[in-house]
Backbone as CSV, one residue per row, in Angstrom:
resi,resn,N_x,N_y,N_z,CA_x,CA_y,CA_z,C_x,C_y,C_z
1,UNK,0.826,-1.184,0.000,0.000,0.000,0.000,0.868,1.244,0.000
2,UNK,1.904,1.244,0.814,2.799,2.388,0.908,3.463,2.676,-0.433
3,UNK,3.895,1.639,-1.154,4.558,1.840,-2.436,3.578,2.378,-3.459
4,UNK,2.259,2.003,-3.368,1.259,2.543,-4.277,1.109,4.040,-4.060
5,UNK,1.087,4.460,-2.801,0.988,5.875,-2.479,2.212,6.619,-2.986
6,UNK,3.401,6.065,-2.764,4.630,6.696,-3.244,4.622,6.795,-4.751
7,UNK,4.152,5.771,-5.419,4.106,5.755,-6.874,3.141,6.818,-7.383
8,UNK,1.954,6.918,-6.758,0.969,7.914,-7.148,1.512,9.314,-6.910
9,UNK,2.103,9.545,-5.738,2.680,10.849,-5.434,3.776,11.198,-6.418
10,UNK,4.624,10.247,-6.729,5.719,10.466,-7.665,5.167,10.820,-9.043
11,UNK,4.103,10.122,-9.459,3.488,10.377,-10.763,2.910,11.788,-10.793
12,UNK,2.195,12.199,-9.715,1.613,13.539,-9.650,2.693,14.612,-9.665
13,UNK,3.764,14.395,-8.922,4.864,15.358,-8.891,5.502,15.453,-10.266
14,UNK,5.660,14.318,-10.939,6.239,14.304,-12.281,5.378,15.118,-13.234
15,UNK,4.056,14.909,-13.201,3.161,15.660,-14.082,3.246,17.155,-13.801
16,UNK,3.216,17.533,-12.524,3.286,18.944,-12.162,4.592,19.570,-12.624
17,UNK,5.695,18.859,-12.441,6.995,19.375,-12.835,7.072,19.572,-14.340
18,UNK,6.596,18.610,-15.099,6.632,18.712,-16.559,5.796,19.884,-17.024
19,UNK,4.583,20.025,-16.474,3.714,21.126,-16.874,4.308,22.486,-16.514
20,UNK,5.036,22.551,-15.414,5.617,23.828,-15.001,6.860,24.203,-15.803
21,UNK,7.580,23.218,-16.361,8.810,23.556,-17.085,8.627,23.632,-18.596
22,UNK,7.522,23.113,-19.124,7.318,23.138,-20.572,7.363,24.548,-21.167
23,UNK,6.725,25.557,-20.575,6.797,26.898,-21.172,8.234,27.426,-21.282
24,UNK,9.079,27.123,-20.313,10.451,27.598,-20.338,11.283,26.873,-21.383
25,UNK,10.926,25.663,-21.669,11.722,24.862,-22.602,11.543,25.312,-24.042
26,UNK,10.453,25.989,-24.358,10.236,26.440,-25.726,11.039,27.687,-26.045
27,UNK,11.686,28.286,-25.064,12.445,29.511,-25.263,13.853,29.279,-25.800
28,UNK,14.414,28.103,-25.651,15.808,27.836,-25.999,15.942,26.895,-27.182
29,UNK,17.160,26.455,-27.397,17.481,25.563,-28.497,16.640,24.285,-28.397
30,UNK,15.924,23.912,-29.473,15.028,22.754,-29.418,15.717,21.443,-29.021
31,UNK,16.897,21.200,-29.522,17.586,19.937,-29.233,17.917,19.813,-27.751
32,UNK,18.362,20.893,-27.179,18.715,20.869,-25.753,17.505,20.657,-24.861
33,UNK,16.397,21.294,-25.221,15.218,21.170,-24.358,14.722,19.741,-24.325
34,UNK,14.761,19.026,-25.432,14.267,17.658,-25.451,15.234,16.721,-24.731
35,UNK,16.524,16.989,-24.850,17.506,16.180,-24.128,17.322,16.371,-22.630
36,UNK,17.144,17.609,-22.235,16.945,17.933,-20.821,15.667,17.294,-20.301
37,UNK,14.583,17.414,-21.076,13.309,16.834,-20.675,13.422,15.306,-20.565
38,UNK,14.104,14.686,-21.521,14.281,13.229,-21.479,15.028,12.818,-20.215
39,UNK,16.068,13.563,-19.867,16.826,13.268,-18.648,15.966,13.378,-17.401
40,UNK,15.177,14.429,-17.308,14.279,14.628,-16.163,13.266,13.487,-16.092
41,UNK,12.682,13.142,-17.228,11.679,12.069,-17.238,12.275,10.730,-16.822
42,UNK,13.476,10.447,-17.261,14.129,9.195,-16.882,14.349,9.155,-15.373
43,UNK,14.869,10.236,-14.813,15.100,10.275,-13.363,13.798,10.152,-12.574
44,UNK,12.761,10.825,-13.041,11.505,10.808,-12.303,10.724,9.515,-12.484
45,UNK,11.004,8.783,-13.524,10.288,7.528,-13.728,10.801,6.420,-12.809
46,UNK,11.915,6.664,-12.152,12.457,5.711,-11.185,12.462,6.359,-9.819
47,UNK,11.295,6.404,-9.149,11.208,7.111,-7.873,12.114,6.535,-6.797
48,UNK,12.502,5.275,-6.938,13.362,4.665,-5.925,14.821,4.661,-6.346
49,UNK,15.156,5.403,-7.391,16.537,5.425,-7.873,17.486,5.955,-6.801
50,UNK,16.935,6.755,-5.915,17.779,7.323,-4.869,17.644,6.549,-3.569
51,UNK,16.989,5.384,-3.628,16.864,4.529,-2.442,18.250,4.062,-2.018
52,UNK,18.318,3.577,-0.819,19.596,3.146,-0.263,20.270,2.137,-1.191
53,UNK,21.355,2.539,-1.831,22.041,1.655,-2.769,23.382,1.199,-2.203
54,UNK,23.791,1.783,-1.119,25.078,1.445,-0.523,24.904,0.280,0.446
55,UNK,25.446,-0.872,0.093,25.256,-2.052,0.937,25.867,-1.869,2.316
56,UNK,27.001,-1.207,2.412,27.651,-1.100,3.724,26.767,-0.368,4.735
57,UNK,26.048,0.649,4.298,25.134,1.348,5.211,23.982,0.431,5.614
58,UNK,23.439,-0.289,4.643,22.377,-1.254,4.934,22.883,-2.310,5.909
59,UNK,24.078,-2.843,5.638,24.632,-3.918,6.463,24.829,-3.454,7.907
60,UNK,25.331,-2.257,8.102,25.533,-1.755,9.469,24.205,-1.683,10.229
61,UNK,23.173,-1.207,9.555,21.857,-1.103,10.192,21.272,-2.491,10.477
62,UNK,21.375,-3.393,9.490,20.836,-4.749,9.648,21.578,-5.495,10.759
63,UNK,22.899,-5.427,10.711,23.738,-6.095,11.708,23.408,-5.593,13.117
64,UNK,23.305,-4.298,13.286,22.973,-3.714,14.594,21.607,-4.180,15.071
65,UNK,20.641,-4.255,14.158,19.298,-4.701,14.528,19.306,-6.166,14.968
66,UNK,20.082,-7.011,14.281,20.158,-8.431,14.667,20.837,-8.574,16.023
67,UNK,21.931,-7.875,16.224,22.651,-7.946,17.500,21.756,-7.469,18.650
68,UNK,20.937,-6.445,18.381,20.026,-5.914,19.405,18.734,-6.723,19.528
69,UNK,18.495,-7.636,18.579,17.258,-8.417,18.603,16.032,-7.608,18.215
70,UNK,16.219,-6.586,17.392,15.144,-5.683,16.971,14.362,-6.296,15.807
71,UNK,13.378,-7.121,16.132,12.616,-7.860,15.124,11.892,-6.940,14.139
72,UNK,11.346,-5.843,14.625,10.575,-4.941,13.762,11.468,-4.322,12.681
73,UNK,12.643,-3.864,13.075,13.564,-3.267,12.108,14.034,-4.305,11.094
74,UNK,14.352,-5.490,11.582,14.818,-6.550,10.685,13.713,-6.918,9.698
75,UNK,12.473,-7.025,10.174,11.348,-7.359,9.295,11.164,-6.304,8.208
76,UNK,11.367,-5.038,8.555,11.252,-3.958,7.567,12.340,-4.051,6.501
77,UNK,13.448,-4.667,6.844,14.591,-4.777,5.928,14.605,-6.117,5.196
78,UNK,13.517,-6.862,5.309,13.413,-8.205,4.742,12.391,-8.231,3.620
79,UNK,12.695,-8.991,2.575,11.759,-9.203,1.468,11.029,-10.527,1.714
80,UNK,9.701,-10.468,1.629,8.886,-11.663,1.823,8.305,-12.119,0.501
81,UNK,8.168,-13.416,0.310,8.537,-14.493,1.221,10.054,-14.636,1.322
82,UNK,10.514,-14.915,2.534,11.931,-15.110,2.807,12.290,-16.557,2.508
83,UNK,13.239,-16.753,1.611,13.677,-18.096,1.236,14.405,-18.756,2.402
84,UNK,14.130,-20.042,2.588,14.746,-20.811,3.671,15.498,-22.009,3.093
85,UNK,16.330,-22.675,3.924,17.087,-23.838,3.433,16.185,-24.943,2.887
86,UNK,16.798,-25.830,2.126,16.101,-26.948,1.498,15.224,-27.696,2.502
87,UNK,13.987,-27.922,2.115,13.069,-28.685,2.951,12.362,-27.883,4.026
88,UNK,12.636,-26.591,4.132,11.999,-25.742,5.154,11.132,-24.715,4.439
89,UNK,9.894,-24.564,4.898,8.957,-23.634,4.269,9.457,-22.195,4.355
90,UNK,9.206,-21.444,3.290,9.562,-20.031,3.257,8.798,-19.268,4.341
91,UNK,9.370,-18.163,4.767,8.724,-17.285,5.749,7.825,-16.341,4.949
92,UNK,6.519,-16.438,5.179,5.533,-15.771,4.325,5.433,-14.260,4.481
93,UNK,5.459,-13.787,5.724,5.191,-12.367,5.986,5.791,-11.961,7.336
94,UNK,5.533,-10.724,7.740,6.117,-10.205,8.986,5.657,-10.984,10.213
95,UNK,4.400,-11.400,10.227,3.893,-12.153,11.375,4.600,-13.513,11.463
96,UNK,4.727,-14.176,10.328,5.428,-15.458,10.273,6.896,-15.256,10.675
97,UNK,7.467,-14.170,10.226,8.860,-13.826,10.557,9.030,-13.685,12.067
98,UNK,8.122,-12.957,12.685,8.200,-12.743,14.132,8.119,-14.073,14.895
99,UNK,7.221,-14.965,14.451,7.082,-16.281,15.086,8.334,-17.137,14.889
100,UNK,8.979,-17.010,13.734,10.094,-17.883,13.381,11.462,-17.211,13.539
101,UNK,11.494,-16.075,14.216,12.734,-15.315,14.390,13.873,-16.174,14.922
102,UNK,13.625,-16.932,15.979,14.685,-17.757,16.572,15.179,-18.830,15.607
103,UNK,14.279,-19.384,14.824,14.665,-20.382,13.822,15.622,-19.761,12.789
104,UNK,15.352,-18.523,12.412,16.152,-17.841,11.390,17.504,-17.391,11.937
105,UNK,17.498,-16.736,13.084,18.713,-16.091,13.587,19.419,-16.824,14.732
106,UNK,18.773,-17.859,15.273,19.403,-18.609,16.368,19.333,-20.104,16.131
107,UNK,18.989,-20.508,14.920,18.833,-21.922,14.591,20.171,-22.623,14.463
108,UNK,20.643,-22.809,13.236,21.917,-23.502,13.019,23.114,-22.610,13.332
109,UNK,22.931,-21.307,13.192,24.002,-20.347,13.497,23.471,-19.321,14.492
110,UNK,24.372,-18.776,15.276,24.019,-17.672,16.158,24.363,-16.398,15.385
111,UNK,23.354,-15.854,14.693,23.593,-14.710,13.805,24.127,-13.497,14.563
112,UNK,23.597,-13.210,15.726,24.056,-12.039,16.483,25.545,-12.136,16.777
113,UNK,25.990,-13.302,17.190,27.411,-13.501,17.481,28.236,-13.449,16.191
114,UNK,27.752,-14.119,15.165,28.460,-14.177,13.889,28.597,-12.796,13.243
115,UNK,27.499,-12.034,13.250,27.488,-10.745,12.544,28.454,-9.732,13.145
116,UNK,28.849,-9.928,14.401,29.799,-9.006,15.029,31.124,-8.963,14.278
117,UNK,31.528,-10.102,13.684,32.828,-10.131,13.004,32.749,-10.588,11.546
118,UNK,31.596,-11.022,11.088,31.462,-11.509,9.707,31.658,-10.377,8.707
119,UNK,32.261,-10.721,7.591,32.472,-9.764,6.502,31.578,-10.139,5.326
120,UNK,30.886,-9.159,4.757,30.044,-9.448,3.586,30.887,-9.910,2.395
121,UNK,30.344,-10.856,1.631,30.973,-11.343,0.401,30.129,-10.856,-0.768
122,UNK,30.732,-10.077,-1.649,30.002,-9.569,-2.811,29.916,-10.665,-3.857
123,UNK,28.692,-11.111,-4.137,28.467,-12.139,-5.151,28.267,-11.502,-6.522
124,UNK,27.632,-10.317,-6.535,27.403,-9.561,-7.765,27.052,-8.135,-7.351
125,UNK,26.778,-7.271,-8.313,26.390,-5.900,-7.978,25.075,-5.861,-7.211
126,UNK,24.283,-6.918,-7.342,22.960,-6.958,-6.727,22.849,-7.954,-5.574
127,UNK,23.950,-8.618,-5.211,23.856,-9.607,-4.129,25.117,-9.652,-3.278
128,UNK,24.893,-9.669,-1.961,25.936,-9.903,-0.971,25.488,-11.074,-0.108
129,UNK,26.447,-11.852,0.367,26.170,-12.964,1.275,27.016,-12.815,2.531
130,UNK,26.472,-13.281,3.640,27.194,-13.346,4.908,27.226,-14.822,5.292
131,UNK,28.420,-15.354,5.527,28.570,-16.758,5.911,28.876,-16.850,7.400
132,UNK,28.172,-17.759,8.066,28.356,-17.961,9.504,28.652,-19.426,9.805
133,UNK,29.471,-19.665,10.842,29.707,-21.049,11.275,28.517,-21.545,12.100
134,UNK,28.489,-22.848,12.329,27.455,-23.421,13.195,27.599,-22.831,14.594
135,UNK,26.481,-22.710,15.305,26.538,-22.115,16.643,27.333,-22.971,17.634
136,UNK,27.451,-24.277,17.369,28.236,-25.150,18.250,29.743,-24.927,18.075
137,UNK,30.141,-24.386,16.924,31.566,-24.139,16.623,31.727,-22.706,16.104
138,UNK,31.467,-21.721,16.956,31.412,-20.333,16.500,32.728,-19.755,15.972
139,UNK,33.838,-20.386,16.276,35.128,-19.857,15.811,35.655,-20.595,14.585
140,UNK,34.891,-21.537,14.075,35.317,-22.330,12.920,34.918,-21.625,11.618
141,UNK,35.654,-20.578,11.301,35.362,-19.798,10.096,35.737,-20.542,8.818
142,UNK,36.523,-21.606,8.935,36.849,-22.435,7.767,35.629,-23.228,7.314
143,UNK,34.741,-23.515,8.252,33.508,-24.232,7.961,32.349,-23.328,8.385
144,UNK,31.976,-22.423,7.499,30.897,-21.480,7.783,29.823,-21.636,6.693
145,UNK,28.987,-22.666,6.822,28.056,-22.979,5.740,26.703,-22.258,5.780
146,UNK,26.429,-21.537,6.855,25.128,-20.883,6.965,25.222,-19.526,6.266
147,UNK,24.413,-19.385,5.221,24.508,-18.201,4.352,23.256,-17.339,4.485
148,UNK,23.472,-16.076,4.824,22.413,-15.072,4.848,22.561,-14.283,3.548
149,UNK,21.488,-14.216,2.769,21.548,-13.652,1.423,20.832,-12.301,1.376
150,UNK,21.489,-11.326,0.751,20.961,-9.967,0.630,20.989,-9.555,-0.837
151,UNK,19.901,-8.944,-1.296,19.830,-8.509,-2.685,19.336,-7.076,-2.764
152,UNK,19.779,-6.411,-3.810,19.324,-5.065,-4.102,18.006,-5.156,-4.859
153,UNK,17.065,-4.320,-4.465,15.770,-4.272,-5.142,15.449,-2.819,-5.440
154,UNK,14.309,-2.579,-6.069,13.946,-1.201,-6.389,13.707,-0.367,-5.134
155,UNK,13.477,-1.029,-4.000,13.289,-0.294,-2.749,14.528,-0.329,-1.853
156,UNK,15.668,-0.736,-2.403,16.910,-0.772,-1.640,17.325,-2.206,-1.333
157,UNK,18.305,-2.365,-0.480,18.810,-3.688,-0.105,17.823,-4.376,0.820
158,UNK,17.703,-5.694,0.653,16.803,-6.486,1.487,17.429,-7.838,1.815
159,UNK,17.089,-8.354,2.987,17.422,-9.714,3.391,16.425,-10.603,2.656
160,UNK,16.940,-11.530,1.815,16.032,-12.307,0.965,16.080,-13.811,1.217
161,UNK,17.104,-14.291,1.952,17.143,-15.726,2.139,18.178,-16.209,3.130
162,UNK,17.945,-17.418,3.585,18.835,-18.122,4.492,19.096,-19.486,3.867
163,UNK,20.332,-19.954,3.909,20.650,-21.222,3.283,21.768,-21.920,4.053
164,UNK,21.764,-23.237,3.997,22.879,-24.043,4.490,23.510,-24.630,3.242
165,UNK,24.688,-24.147,2.865,25.281,-24.556,1.586,25.714,-26.017,1.575
166,UNK,25.695,-26.672,2.737,26.028,-28.091,2.798,24.845,-28.988,2.425
167,UNK,23.665,-28.416,2.340,22.468,-29.223,2.056,22.044,-29.088,0.620
């Protein structure tokens, strides 16, 4: 619902801006005015283009929320349905997330402990992964099969999945 409102507001602002600048654009060189207008339209057609694109800022906020156990903040930074390891049902929504929080962050790995020292691994421009060891062997970084997956979306970076790469 929130994104629909943002989209509608963005569309209205775009229309108002175009209508307000059209009279001024007819005063100058025709080629420049159309290039300028095209640039403005491209920028305005992507209302989330200025969304949080820096993973390190996202990671600091996400990591702090996990360490603090802030379920609400983590849920806001998560894309649903949240993918889970093989054979485990996906997490459908925020309510399901809240119920299954311990399974996600305290199950096979102790995410709060791991995230204090874990370094993000860039898989692509749109994906970072965090690997954690099993909670029974928290210092065994050579065997860190629990993968927390993060992807860039039109609304910024999101936590999108949990996986055990050994399964």
